[in-house]
Every structure is written in structure tokens, then in C-alpha cells.
KOLBAKOL-793235 format. One line per field, with one value per atom (N, C-alpha, C): residue number from 1; residue in three letters; atom name; x, y, z. Coordinates in steps of 0.2 Angstrom, whole numbers. Example, Ala and Ser with C-alpha at 12.3 -4.5 7.8 and 13.67 -1.06 7.14 Angstrom:
k	(1|1|1|2|2|2)
r	(ala|ala|ala|ser|ser|ser)
a	(N|CA|C|N|CA|C)
px	(66|62|66|64|68|64)
py	(-28|-22|-16|-11|-5|0)
pz	(39|39|39|35|36|39)
END
This chain:
k	(1|1|1|2|2|2|3|3|3|4|4|4|5|5|5|6|6|6|7|7|7|8|8|8|9|9|9|10|10|10|11|11|11|12|12|12|13|13|13|14|14|14|15|15|15|16|16|16|17|17|17|18|18|18|19|19|19|20|20|20|21|21|21|22|22|22|23|23|23|24|24|24|25|25|25|26|26|26|27|27|27|28|28|28|29|29|29|30|30|30|31|31|31|32|32|32|33|33|33|34|34|34|35|35|35|36|36|36|37|37|37|38|38|38|39|39|39|40|40|40|41|41|41|42|42|42|43|43|43|44|44|44|45|45|45|46|46|46|47|47|47|48|48|48|49|49|49|50|50|50|51|51|51|52|52|52|53|53|53|54|54|54|55|55|55|56|56|56|57|57|57|58|58|58|59|59|59|60|60|60|61|61|61|62|62|62|63|63|63|64|64|64|65|65|65|66|66|66|67|67|67|68|68|68|69|69|69|70|70|70|71|71|71|72|72|72|73|73|73|74|74|74|75|75|75|76|76|76|77|77|77|78|78|78|79|79|79|80|80|80|81|81|81|82|82|82|83|83|83|84|84|84|85|85|85|86|86|86|87|87|87|88|88|88|89|89|89|90|90|90|91|91|91|92|92|92|93|93|93|94|94|94|95|95|95|96|96|96|97|97|97|98|98|98|99|99|99|100|100|100|101|101|101|102|102|102|103|103|103|104|104|104|105|105|105|106|106|106|107|107|107|108|108|108|109|109|109|110|110|110|111|111|111|112|112|112|113|113|113|114|114|114|115|115|115|116|116|116|117|117|117|118|118|118|119|119|119|120|120|120|121|121|121|122|122|122|123|123|123|124|124|124|125|125|125|126|126|126|127|127|127|128|128|128|129|129|129|130|130|130|131|131|131|132|132|132|133|133|133|134|134|134|135|135|135|136|136|136|137|137|137|138|138|138|139|139|139|140|140|140|141|141|141|142|142|142|143|143|143|144|144|144|145|145|145|146|146|146|147|147|147|148|148|148|149|149|149|150|150|150|151|151|151|152|152|152|153|153|153|154|154|154|155|155|155|156|156|156|157|157|157|158|158|158|159|159|159|160|160|160|161|161|161|162|162|162|163|163|163|164|164|164|165|165|165|166|166|166|167|167|167|168|168|168|169|169|169|170|170|170|171|171|171|172|172|172|173|173|173|174|174|174|175|175|175|176|176|176|177|177|177|178|178|178|179|179|179|180|180|180|181|181|181|182|182|182|183|183|183|184|184|184|185|185|185|186|186|186|187|187|187|188|188|188|189|189|189|190|190|190|191|191|191|192|192|192|193|193|193|194|194|194|195|195|195|196|196|196|197|197|197|198|198|198|199|199|199|200|200|200|201|201|201|202|202|202|203|203|203|204|204|204|205|205|205|206|206|206|207|207|207|208|208|208|209|209|209|210|210|210|211|211|211|212|212|212|213|213|213|214|214|214|215|215|215|216|216|216|217|217|217|218|218|218|219|219|219|220|220|220|221|221|221|222|222|222|223|223|223|224|224|224|225|225|225|226|226|226|227|227|227|228|228|228|229|229|229|230|230|230|231|231|231|232|232|232|233|233|233|234|234|234|235|235|235|236|236|236|237|237|237|238|238|238|239|239|239|240|240|240|241|241|241|242|242|242|243|243|243|244|244|244|245|245|245|246|246|246|247|247|247|248|248|248|249|249|249|250|250|250|251|251|251|252|252|252|253|253|253|254|254|254|255|255|255|256|256|256|257|257|257|258|258|258|259|259|259|260|260|260|261|261|261|262|262|262|263|263|263|264|264|264|265|265|265|266|266|266|267|267|267|268|268|268|269|269|269|270|270|270|271|271|271|272|272|272|273|273|273|274|274|274)
r	(met|met|met|thr|thr|thr|leu|leu|leu|thr|thr|thr|ser|ser|ser|gly|gly|gly|asn|asn|asn|gln|gln|gln|val|val|val|leu|leu|leu|ala|ala|ala|val|val|val|ala|ala|ala|leu|leu|leu|asp|asp|asp|glu|glu|glu|leu|leu|leu|ile|ile|ile|pro|pro|pro|asp|asp|asp|pro|pro|pro|ser|ser|ser|gln|gln|gln|pro|pro|pro|arg|arg|arg|lys|lys|lys|thr|thr|thr|phe|phe|phe|leu|leu|leu|asp|asp|asp|glu|glu|glu|glu|glu|glu|ile|ile|ile|gln|gln|gln|arg|arg|arg|leu|leu|leu|ala|ala|ala|ala|ala|ala|ser|ser|ser|ile|ile|ile|ala|ala|ala|ala|ala|ala|arg|arg|arg|gly|gly|gly|val|val|val|leu|leu|leu|gln|gln|gln|pro|pro|pro|leu|leu|leu|arg|arg|arg|val|val|val|ile|ile|ile|arg|arg|arg|asp|asp|asp|glu|glu|glu|gln|gln|gln|arg|arg|arg|asp|asp|asp|val|val|val|trp|trp|trp|val|val|val|ile|ile|ile|leu|leu|leu|thr|thr|thr|gly|gly|gly|glu|glu|glu|ser|ser|ser|arg|arg|arg|tyr|tyr|tyr|arg|arg|arg|ala|ala|ala|ala|ala|ala|lys|lys|lys|leu|leu|leu|ala|ala|ala|gly|gly|gly|leu|leu|leu|leu|leu|leu|thr|thr|thr|val|val|val|pro|pro|pro|cys|cys|cys|leu|leu|leu|pro|pro|pro|val|val|val|ser|ser|ser|gly|gly|gly|glu|glu|glu|leu|leu|leu|ser|ser|ser|glu|glu|glu|val|val|val|glu|glu|glu|lys|lys|lys|leu|leu|leu|ala|ala|ala|asp|asp|asp|arg|arg|arg|leu|leu|leu|thr|thr|thr|glu|glu|glu|asn|asn|asn|asp|asp|asp|val|val|val|arg|arg|arg|his|his|his|asp|asp|asp|leu|leu|leu|gln|gln|gln|pro|pro|pro|met|met|met|glu|glu|glu|ala|ala|ala|ala|ala|ala|arg|arg|arg|ala|ala|ala|leu|leu|leu|ala|ala|ala|arg|arg|arg|leu|leu|leu|lys|lys|lys|ala|ala|ala|leu|leu|leu|lys|lys|lys|gly|gly|gly|cys|cys|cys|asn|asn|asn|ser|ser|ser|lys|lys|lys|thr|thr|thr|leu|leu|leu|gly|gly|gly|glu|glu|glu|glu|glu|glu|tyr|tyr|tyr|gly|gly|gly|phe|phe|phe|ser|ser|ser|ala|ala|ala|ala|ala|ala|ser|ser|ser|ile|ile|ile|thr|thr|thr|lys|lys|lys|ala|ala|ala|glu|glu|glu|ala|ala|ala|leu|leu|leu|leu|leu|leu|ser|ser|ser|leu|leu|leu|pro|pro|pro|ala|ala|ala|asp|asp|asp|leu|leu|leu|gln|gln|gln|glu|glu|glu|met|met|met|val|val|val|gly|gly|gly|ser|ser|ser|gly|gly|gly|pro|pro|pro|gly|gly|gly|arg|arg|arg|ile|ile|ile|ala|ala|ala|pro|pro|pro|ala|ala|ala|ser|ser|ser|ala|ala|ala|tyr|tyr|tyr|glu|glu|glu|leu|leu|leu|ser|ser|ser|arg|arg|arg|leu|leu|leu|pro|pro|pro|asp|asp|asp|glu|glu|glu|gln|gln|gln|ser|ser|ser|gln|gln|gln|arg|arg|arg|glu|glu|glu|leu|leu|leu|ala|ala|ala|his|his|his|ala|ala|ala|val|val|val|val|val|val|ala|ala|ala|lys|lys|lys|his|his|his|met|met|met|ala|ala|ala|arg|arg|arg|asp|asp|asp|ala|ala|ala|val|val|val|ala|ala|ala|asp|asp|asp|ala|ala|ala|val|val|val|arg|arg|arg|ser|ser|ser|arg|arg|arg|val|val|val|gly|gly|gly|lys|lys|lys|arg|arg|arg|tyr|tyr|tyr|val|val|val|ala|ala|ala|pro|pro|pro|lys|lys|lys|ala|ala|ala|gly|gly|gly|arg|arg|arg|leu|leu|leu|ser|ser|ser|cys|cys|cys|lys|lys|lys|leu|leu|leu|asp|asp|asp|gly|gly|gly|gly|gly|gly|ile|ile|ile|ser|ser|ser|val|val|val|thr|thr|thr|val|val|val|thr|thr|thr|ser|ser|ser|gly|gly|gly|asp|asp|asp|pro|pro|pro|leu|leu|leu|thr|thr|thr|trp|trp|trp|asp|asp|asp|asp|asp|asp|leu|leu|leu|leu|leu|leu|ala|ala|ala|ala|ala|ala|leu|leu|leu|asp|asp|asp|gln|gln|gln|ile|ile|ile|lys|lys|lys|lys|lys|lys|gln|gln|gln|ala|ala|ala|lys|lys|lys|lys|lys|lys|leu|leu|leu|cys|cys|cys|asp|asp|asp|asp|asp|asp|gly|gly|gly|lys|lys|lys|glu|glu|glu|val|val|val|ser|ser|ser|ala|ala|ala|leu|leu|leu|ala|ala|ala|arg|arg|arg|leu|leu|leu|leu|leu|leu|arg|arg|arg|ala|ala|ala|ser|ser|ser)
a	(N|CA|C|N|CA|C|N|CA|C|N|CA|C|N|CA|C|N|CA|C|N|CA|C|N|CA|C|N|CA|C|N|CA|C|N|CA|C|N|CA|C|N|CA|C|N|CA|C|N|CA|C|N|CA|C|N|CA|C|N|CA|C|N|CA|C|N|CA|C|N|CA|C|N|CA|C|N|CA|C|N|CA|C|N|CA|C|N|CA|C|N|CA|C|N|CA|C|N|CA|C|N|CA|C|N|CA|C|N|CA|C|N|CA|C|N|CA|C|N|CA|C|N|CA|C|N|CA|C|N|CA|C|N|CA|C|N|CA|C|N|CA|C|N|CA|C|N|CA|C|N|CA|C|N|CA|C|N|CA|C|N|CA|C|N|CA|C|N|CA|C|N|CA|C|N|CA|C|N|CA|C|N|CA|C|N|CA|C|N|CA|C|N|CA|C|N|CA|C|N|CA|C|N|CA|C|N|CA|C|N|CA|C|N|CA|C|N|CA|C|N|CA|C|N|CA|C|N|CA|C|N|CA|C|N|CA|C|N|CA|C|N|CA|C|N|CA|C|N|CA|C|N|CA|C|N|CA|C|N|CA|C|N|CA|C|N|CA|C|N|CA|C|N|CA|C|N|CA|C|N|CA|C|N|CA|C|N|CA|C|N|CA|C|N|CA|C|N|CA|C|N|CA|C|N|CA|C|N|CA|C|N|CA|C|N|CA|C|N|CA|C|N|CA|C|N|CA|C|N|CA|C|N|CA|C|N|CA|C|N|CA|C|N|CA|C|N|CA|C|N|CA|C|N|CA|C|N|CA|C|N|CA|C|N|CA|C|N|CA|C|N|CA|C|N|CA|C|N|CA|C|N|CA|C|N|CA|C|N|CA|C|N|CA|C|N|CA|C|N|CA|C|N|CA|C|N|CA|C|N|CA|C|N|CA|C|N|CA|C|N|CA|C|N|CA|C|N|CA|C|N|CA|C|N|CA|C|N|CA|C|N|CA|C|N|CA|C|N|CA|C|N|CA|C|N|CA|C|N|CA|C|N|CA|C|N|CA|C|N|CA|C|N|CA|C|N|CA|C|N|CA|C|N|CA|C|N|CA|C|N|CA|C|N|CA|C|N|CA|C|N|CA|C|N|CA|C|N|CA|C|N|CA|C|N|CA|C|N|CA|C|N|CA|C|N|CA|C|N|CA|C|N|CA|C|N|CA|C|N|CA|C|N|CA|C|N|CA|C|N|CA|C|N|CA|C|N|CA|C|N|CA|C|N|CA|C|N|CA|C|N|CA|C|N|CA|C|N|CA|C|N|CA|C|N|CA|C|N|CA|C|N|CA|C|N|CA|C|N|CA|C|N|CA|C|N|CA|C|N|CA|C|N|CA|C|N|CA|C|N|CA|C|N|CA|C|N|CA|C|N|CA|C|N|CA|C|N|CA|C|N|CA|C|N|CA|C|N|CA|C|N|CA|C|N|CA|C|N|CA|C|N|CA|C|N|CA|C|N|CA|C|N|CA|C|N|CA|C|N|CA|C|N|CA|C|N|CA|C|N|CA|C|N|CA|C|N|CA|C|N|CA|C|N|CA|C|N|CA|C|N|CA|C|N|CA|C|N|CA|C|N|CA|C|N|CA|C|N|CA|C|N|CA|C|N|CA|C|N|CA|C|N|CA|C|N|CA|C|N|CA|C|N|CA|C|N|CA|C|N|CA|C|N|CA|C|N|CA|C|N|CA|C|N|CA|C|N|CA|C|N|CA|C|N|CA|C|N|CA|C|N|CA|C|N|CA|C|N|CA|C|N|CA|C|N|CA|C|N|CA|C|N|CA|C|N|CA|C|N|CA|C|N|CA|C|N|CA|C|N|CA|C|N|CA|C|N|CA|C|N|CA|C|N|CA|C|N|CA|C|N|CA|C|N|CA|C|N|CA|C|N|CA|C|N|CA|C|N|CA|C|N|CA|C|N|CA|C|N|CA|C|N|CA|C|N|CA|C|N|CA|C|N|CA|C|N|CA|C|N|CA|C|N|CA|C|N|CA|C|N|CA|C|N|CA|C|N|CA|C|N|CA|C|N|CA|C|N|CA|C|N|CA|C|N|CA|C|N|CA|C|N|CA|C|N|CA|C|N|CA|C|N|CA|C|N|CA|C)
px	(26|22|16|10|4|0|-1|-4|-11|-16|-23|-24|-29|-30|-32|-30|-31|-27|-30|-26|-30|-28|-31|-25|-27|-23|-17|-11|-5|-4|-2|1|9|12|19|23|29|33|36|37|39|46|50|57|57|52|51|49|47|45|50|50|54|50|52|49|52|48|50|54|60|63|60|56|53|46|45|39|39|34|35|35|31|31|38|41|47|47|42|41|36|38|33|34|29|30|30|34|35|28|25|19|13|13|8|9|15|17|15|17|15|8|4|-3|-6|-3|-5|-3|3|5|1|-1|-6|-12|-15|-21|-20|-14|-13|-12|-9|-8|-15|-19|-26|-31|-30|-35|-32|-26|-23|-22|-20|-19|-26|-30|-37|-37|-32|-32|-25|-26|-19|-15|-8|-4|-4|-3|-2|5|7|14|15|21|23|29|29|35|41|47|53|57|57|60|68|71|78|80|77|79|75|71|67|63|60|56|50|46|40|41|39|40|34|34|27|26|20|17|13|9|5|4|5|4|11|16|22|21|16|14|12|8|6|11|16|22|26|28|32|28|22|18|18|17|17|23|29|35|36|34|34|29|24|19|21|27|29|26|23|20|25|24|29|27|20|17|12|11|5|1|-5|-9|-7|-6|-4|-8|-10|-13|-8|-6|-1|-4|0|-2|1|-2|1|3|8|10|15|17|22|18|20|18|23|20|25|26|31|33|27|23|17|12|11|5|7|13|15|15|17|17|10|6|-1|-5|-4|-7|-5|1|4|1|2|-1|-8|-12|-19|-21|-17|-19|-16|-10|-8|-12|-15|-19|-25|-28|-35|-33|-28|-26|-23|-21|-18|-11|-8|-1|5|4|10|11|17|19|18|17|15|21|27|32|33|32|31|26|20|15|17|20|22|27|32|37|33|29|26|21|17|13|17|23|27|30|32|35|30|24|19|17|16|15|20|26|32|32|31|31|25|19|14|14|18|18|12|8|2|2|-4|-4|-8|-9|-12|-19|-23|-30|-31|-27|-28|-26|-21|-19|-24|-27|-32|-38|-40|-46|-46|-39|-38|-38|-35|-34|-38|-42|-47|-44|-38|-36|-38|-39|-40|-34|-35|-29|-26|-30|-27|-23|-25|-21|-14|-14|-8|-3|-6|-2|1|-3|-1|5|4|9|15|15|21|25|21|24|28|27|31|38|39|45|50|47|51|54|52|55|62|67|73|73|78|77|76|79|78|71|68|61|56|58|54|54|59|60|55|53|49|42|40|33|30|24|21|16|14|9|13|11|14|18|21|25|31|33|39|39|32|31|27|27|23|18|12|6|7|5|6|3|-3|-6|-2|1|5|12|14|21|19|14|12|12|10|10|17|22|29|32|30|33|31|27|25|30|34|39|45|48|52|59|61|68|68|74|74|75|79|80|73|69|62|58|59|55|57|64|67|65|65|64|56|52|45|43|47|45|47|52|54|49|47|41|35|33|27|28|33|34|34|38|38|32|28|22|15|16|11|6|8|4|0|-7|-11|-10|-13|-12|-14|-20|-22|-17|-14|-9|-3|-1|5|4|-2|-4|-3|-6|-5|2|6|13|17|15|18|17|10|9|12|12|15|22|26|33|35|32|34|29|23|18|14|8|4|6|9|11|17|21|27|27|21|20|20|24|24|16|14|7|5|-1|-3|-3|-1|0|-7|-6|-13|-17|-15|-19|-15|-18|-15|-21|-19|-23|-20|-23|-20|-25|-23|-27|-26|-31|-30|-32|-31|-33|-41|-43|-50|-53|-49|-52|-54|-52|-54|-49|-52|-47|-49|-44|-44|-41|-44|-42|-42|-37|-37|-35|-38|-36|-36|-32|-32|-30|-31|-29|-22|-18|-11|-8|-1|2|1|0|-2|5|4|9|7|11|9|4|5|0|-7|-7|-14|-17|-13|-16|-18|-14|-16|-22|-22|-28|-35|-34|-40|-42|-37|-39|-42|-39|-42|-49|-51|-58|-62|-60|-64|-65|-60|-61|-66|-65|-70|-77|-78|-85|-88|-84|-86|-88|-84|-85|-92|-93|-100|-105|-105|-110|-111|-106|-106|-110|-108|-111|-118|-120|-127|-131|-128|-131|-133|-129|-130|-127|-129|-126|-120|-115|-109|-109|-115|-116|-117|-119|-120|-114|-108|-102|-100|-102|-100|-104|-111|-115|-113|-111|-109|-102|-98|-91|-92|-97|-98|-101|-105|-109|-104|-99|-94|-89)
py	(-149|-147|-152|-149|-154|-153|-158|-158|-161|-157|-160|-163|-167|-171|-166|-168|-164|-158|-153|-147|-142|-143|-139|-136|-133|-129|-133|-131|-133|-129|-132|-128|-128|-123|-123|-119|-122|-119|-113|-108|-101|-102|-107|-107|-111|-114|-117|-113|-106|-102|-96|-94|-89|-84|-78|-73|-74|-72|-73|-66|-66|-59|-56|-59|-56|-53|-53|-50|-42|-39|-32|-27|-29|-25|-26|-20|-20|-16|-12|-8|-11|-12|-15|-10|-6|-1|-5|-3|-6|-5|0|1|-3|-4|-9|-16|-18|-25|-26|-21|-21|-22|-18|-18|-25|-28|-34|-40|-39|-44|-44|-38|-38|-42|-41|-44|-51|-54|-61|-64|-60|-63|-64|-60|-60|-65|-65|-69|-75|-75|-79|-77|-81|-79|-81|-76|-78|-80|-78|-79|-83|-89|-92|-89|-90|-88|-92|-90|-94|-95|-102|-104|-109|-110|-115|-118|-125|-128|-128|-127|-126|-133|-138|-144|-144|-140|-139|-136|-131|-128|-131|-135|-139|-133|-129|-123|-122|-118|-115|-108|-106|-99|-96|-90|-86|-83|-84|-81|-74|-75|-69|-70|-65|-65|-64|-60|-59|-54|-50|-46|-50|-55|-60|-64|-66|-70|-66|-59|-55|-54|-53|-51|-57|-63|-69|-70|-69|-70|-65|-59|-54|-56|-59|-61|-67|-71|-76|-83|-83|-89|-94|-101|-105|-108|-108|-110|-105|-105|-101|-106|-104|-108|-106|-111|-109|-114|-111|-114|-115|-122|-123|-123|-120|-120|-125|-129|-135|-133|-137|-136|-130|-129|-123|-117|-111|-105|-101|-98|-94|-87|-84|-77|-72|-73|-69|-70|-76|-78|-76|-77|-75|-67|-64|-57|-54|-57|-55|-56|-62|-63|-58|-57|-52|-45|-43|-36|-35|-40|-40|-39|-44|-44|-38|-35|-29|-23|-23|-17|-17|-23|-23|-21|-23|-21|-14|-11|-4|-5|-11|-12|-9|-9|-7|1|3|10|12|18|20|18|19|17|9|5|-2|-4|-1|-3|-1|4|6|1|0|-5|-12|-14|-21|-21|-15|-15|-15|-11|-11|-18|-21|-28|-33|-33|-37|-36|-30|-28|-31|-30|-32|-40|-43|-50|-53|-50|-52|-50|-45|-42|-39|-36|-33|-25|-22|-15|-14|-8|-6|-8|-7|-8|-16|-20|-27|-29|-27|-28|-26|-20|-18|-22|-24|-28|-35|-37|-44|-44|-39|-39|-33|-30|-25|-18|-16|-10|-5|1|5|6|7|8|15|20|26|26|22|21|18|13|10|14|18|23|28|31|36|33|27|24|23|21|20|27|32|39|41|38|40|37|31|28|32|38|42|47|48|53|51|56|54|50|46|41|45|51|54|57|59|61|55|49|43|41|42|41|46|51|56|55|50|49|45|47|43|48|46|50|52|58|60|66|69|75|73|78|78|73|71|67|70|67|70|65|67|62|60|54|51|55|58|62|68|71|77|75|69|67|65|63|62|69|74|81|83|81|83|79|73|69|72|77|80|86|88|93|90|94|92|90|92|91|89|86|84|90|95|101|104|105|108|104|97|93|93|93|94|101|106|112|113|110|110|105|100|95|97|101|104|109|113|118|115|109|105|103|101|98|104|110|115|119|120|124|119|113|108|109|109|111|105|106|101|99|94|92|97|101|106|112|113|119|116|110|107|108|106|106|113|117|124|127|125|127|124|118|115|119|120|124|131|134|141|141|136|136|135|131|130|131|134|135|129|130|124|120|124|121|116|117|113|108|108|103|96|91|85|82|80|78|72|72|66|60|54|48|46|44|42|48|54|59|64|65|69|74|80|86|90|92|96|100|106|110|110|109|108|115|115|121|121|127|128|128|129|129|123|117|111|108|106|102|95|91|84|82|77|75|67|64|56|54|50|48|41|38|31|29|23|21|20|19|18|24|24|29|28|33|32|30|25|23|25|25|27|22|16|11|12|14|16|22|27|33|32|28|27|22|17|13|17|22|26|30|33|38|34|28|24|22|20|18|24|30|36|37|37|38|33|27|22|23|25|26|32|38|44|43|40|39|35|30|26|31|35|39|45|47|52|49|43|40|38|37|36|43|48|55|57|54|56|62|65|71|70|75|74|71|74|72|65|61|54|50|53|50|48|53|53|47|47|41|35|34|28|25|30|28|26|29|28|21|19|12|7|8|3|0)
pz	(112|107|106|107|107|100|97|90|90|88|87|81|80|74|68|62|56|56|51|50|55|62|67|71|77|80|84|84|87|93|99|104|103|101|99|104|106|111|107|111|109|106|109|106|100|97|91|85|87|82|81|74|72|68|68|64|57|52|45|43|41|39|33|29|24|25|32|34|33|29|28|34|39|45|49|50|53|60|61|67|71|78|83|89|90|96|103|107|114|117|117|121|118|112|109|111|111|113|120|124|132|133|129|130|128|123|120|125|128|133|139|141|147|146|140|138|137|135|134|141|145|152|156|154|157|154|147|143|139|138|133|126|122|115|112|110|107|100|96|89|87|85|83|78|79|74|68|62|56|55|54|54|48|46|41|43|42|44|40|43|40|42|38|41|41|37|37|43|46|52|58|57|62|66|63|67|63|66|63|62|55|53|54|57|58|51|49|43|45|50|52|60|64|71|75|72|75|81|81|87|93|92|97|100|95|97|102|100|104|111|111|117|121|118|122|126|123|126|132|131|136|142|140|146|149|147|150|148|143|140|138|138|135|128|127|121|118|112|109|104|103|98|91|87|80|75|69|64|58|57|52|45|41|34|30|27|23|16|14|7|7|1|0|-2|1|-1|-5|-11|-15|-11|-13|-10|-11|-17|-18|-13|-12|-7|0|2|9|10|5|5|5|1|0|7|10|17|22|22|27|26|20|18|20|18|19|27|31|38|41|39|42|40|34|32|36|37|41|48|51|58|58|53|53|56|55|59|55|48|44|44|45|44|36|35|28|23|25|20|20|25|25|20|20|16|9|8|1|-2|2|-1|-2|2|2|-5|-6|-11|-18|-18|-24|-25|-20|-21|-23|-20|-23|-30|-32|-38|-43|-41|-46|-46|-41|-41|-45|-45|-49|-56|-57|-64|-66|-62|-64|-62|-64|-63|-57|-55|-48|-48|-54|-54|-53|-56|-55|-48|-45|-39|-34|-35|-30|-30|-36|-37|-34|-34|-31|-24|-21|-14|-10|-13|-10|-8|-12|-11|-17|-16|-22|-26|-33|-37|-35|-34|-32|-26|-21|-14|-16|-20|-22|-26|-31|-34|-30|-25|-21|-16|-14|-9|-13|-19|-23|-24|-25|-26|-20|-14|-8|-9|-13|-14|-18|-21|-25|-21|-15|-11|-8|-7|-4|2|4|9|16|17|23|24|19|19|20|17|18|26|29|36|40|38|41|40|36|34|39|42|47|51|57|61|68|70|77|76|81|81|77|73|69|63|61|56|50|44|39|37|37|35|28|27|20|14|16|11|9|14|13|10|12|8|1|-1|-8|-12|-9|-12|-13|-8|-8|-14|-15|-21|-28|-28|-34|-36|-31|-32|-37|-41|-46|-44|-38|-36|-29|-26|-19|-15|-17|-13|-11|-16|-15|-10|-11|-7|1|2|8|12|8|11|13|9|11|16|16|21|28|29|35|37|32|34|36|33|35|42|44|51|56|54|59|60|54|54|55|56|56|51|45|39|37|35|33|26|23|16|11|12|7|7|13|13|10|10|7|-1|-3|-10|-13|-9|-11|-12|-7|-6|-12|-14|-20|-26|-27|-33|-33|-27|-27|-28|-26|-27|-34|-38|-45|-50|-48|-53|-55|-56|-57|-64|-68|-75|-74|-69|-68|-63|-59|-54|-57|-54|-57|-57|-63|-64|-59|-57|-53|-57|-54|-57|-61|-67|-70|-73|-73|-76|-81|-86|-92|-94|-94|-96|-101|-107|-112|-115|-118|-122|-129|-133|-140|-144|-150|-154|-154|-155|-155|-148|-143|-136|-133|-136|-133|-128|-123|-118|-117|-116|-116|-109|-105|-99|-99|-98|-98|-91|-87|-80|-80|-76|-75|-68|-65|-58|-58|-64|-64|-68|-67|-71|-78|-82|-89|-93|-98|-103|-109|-114|-121|-124|-122|-124|-121|-115|-112|-115|-117|-120|-127|-131|-138|-138|-133|-133|-131|-127|-125|-131|-134|-139|-145|-146|-152|-150|-144|-142|-143|-141|-142|-149|-153|-160|-164|-162|-165|-163|-156|-154|-157|-157|-160|-167|-171|-178|-179|-175|-176|-174|-169|-167|-173|-175|-181|-187|-189|-194|-193|-187|-185|-184|-185|-184|-177|-172|-165|-163|-158|-155|-152|-151|-148|-141|-137|-130|-129|-135|-134|-133|-135|-134|-126|-122|-115|-112|-114|-111|-114|-120|-123|-119|-118|-115|-108|-104|-97|-97|-102|-102|-104|-107|-110|-105)
END
């Protein structure tokens, strides 16, 4: 092992590296690793792996770059360039790093991403909006990813791309069905008939009726007396606290405008600006 000065690149022997079992990515396609191995054999490892030292086991643990590690082994390399991370990393920091890198590279399978997002959200104790703002994901994409985790385990295994698989957007629509039997029946129809997302959404509504479809996370619509309709949406699944806070804000703003003699239409402008 060759060490450069400062916090710079190490040339680490492959037998001194180990993958981290908490890595959210579990699926590594053989053809992908083979292509990467061919590139590495021709040009070397162009981007260092990020690693952290485990003194107890006397090894380097791979934080990011497991694909490069696997491909380098296949290419017959003895060492790979690594960038050591100093200090201790929390589980939140490690998971966030891996999730971000894998998302940029589109390496995570949909269910791997869903589990990682749900785990990171739980570890940080935050909502989807906060998590999305911090790491560059949309709150809606996080909520939809988490909805996939409500599907039965056998259907979760079918989520992905390619023949015999269900696209994540279609799987999200399946999650809105009220029971597992209905979800399984439609899932097999989706695969057999190669149904697109819009067709799946229509099938969900036609099977149980629009009134009984599980509502989209973060959306509540209701009709009141006098022909008035109210819709409340959020990037996260709505809670009673969220709903009561929203209604209280509307009530306060509406009373102020009413006292000032403003038109009702002014409320929308005021709320959009707040």
C-alpha cells in the first residue's frame, strides 16, 4: 500500500478492501461489471474509491465505489486508488453519501432506493420535504418511493425495468389499491399486457371506483355544503397537525382580508406570496 502526503489518494491492495454490508445497493449486474472491467483494463480506475479505515479488522471499508472494486478484481488489478475519509462518519452521513452517488449514477434499483430513502428519513427524523431540500430529491419522489414499500414483498420484487417487470410509476398506482389481492391481480395484468402507467391508473379507478381509491399521499379533497370544494396538498403524507395548521393559517388570513374589505380572490394571492 502506497500512501501520499496529506489527505490524498492511496493505492490500496484489493485484499485490504471490503464492501460495507450497509451499502443500500445490493444488485450489481454482471454485464455492467464486465463493461467496467474492460474499461479499467484499458484505462485504469479513473475515479478513486472513497474508503474509511476499520482499525479493528485492519481493513479499508468501501464507502462509495463498490462497482469499481468489483470490476478491478475482474480486470486483474492488484491495487486501486482510494481517497480516505478521516474521522468517524455517522450512519446518516454514510447512507446519504451512498444514496446521493447511486442516484446520480442511476445505480440503485427502485426498491433499493425506496428502502434507503425511508431509512435515511427515519434516521434523520425529518419529513420528505426537508429530506428532499437537503439532498436534492423532490418531496413527491420520496413519498412515491416510500409508497412502494407498502406493496406485498412478492410485488416489490417485480418492480424495476425490463421484461416481466413493473415500472416504479405503475407500481405506485398499484399501491393505491385497497387490498393485496387486487394489487396482485392487476400487477400480473400489467406484466402480461405491457400496460403503461396511465392505463394502470385508469384500471385502478375502474376496479374500485374513484371514490374508494387510496388517496395520493399528501392530498385531501372534500366537498362542503353550498357546493364548495376544498383541496389540501403537501409533499408529505398529511397528518392532523398539518391539516389543522393549514386551516388555521387560511382562517387567519381570510379574517384579516375580510376585516380590510378585500375581495375573496385576494386570499389566493396572499397565500401564494406567504
